[in-house]
N, C-alpha and C positions, 0 to 999 in steps of 0.2 A: 687181344685186344686191349688197347687202354684203359683207364678206367673213366675217360674223361666220354668215351662211347656206351659205354657198359651203361649210366649211371640213366642217358638217356630210356640203352631201347629195353630193360627192365622196366623203367616206367611203363614206357609202350608195352610195351609183354600184359605187365599188370592191369592195365584200365582197358586192355581186352580181358584178359578176366575175369572183369568185373562184369565188363559192358554182356558174358558171354554167360557171369551167370545173372542175370539177372532179363536173359530172356527166357531160359530153364522154369518151368511149370510144370513144378511135382503135384498138381489136381488130386493129392490125394495120398499120392504114389513115395513111398517111406525109404525108399533108394533113388528119387529123381532130387527128391528132401536133402539127403542124404549129396547129393552129388554136387548141387547148386550150395549145398555148404563150406564144401572141400575144397569148390573152385574161387564160391568167392576169396572164404581163410587165406587161401593159397593167393588171389592177386590186394588182397589188402597186408600178405606180408608180399609178397616186392614192394611195395609201395612203402613200405616200413622202412626195412632194406634200403633199400634204392637214398630214400631223405637220410639214413645212418651214416650211407653212404655220403653222401653232400655237402656234410653236415661236418664228416669226419677228415674229409680233405679240401676242405676251406682252413683247419689247421694246418698253418706251417712251424715243423720244430724248424729254428732257425739257432 
């Protein structure tokens, strides 16, 4: 898959993960709290990776 297509898909998947993590209500459950934190972390990691790809892709070697 082309890098130009991968970055928007990564951003979309990351946003979906962040939204899902906000929908999880731990209500005192340690396991659900850990799951919420894990999903949020994956979403944030995906956003950071997409931003890094965007910045790195803008620099042309000439």
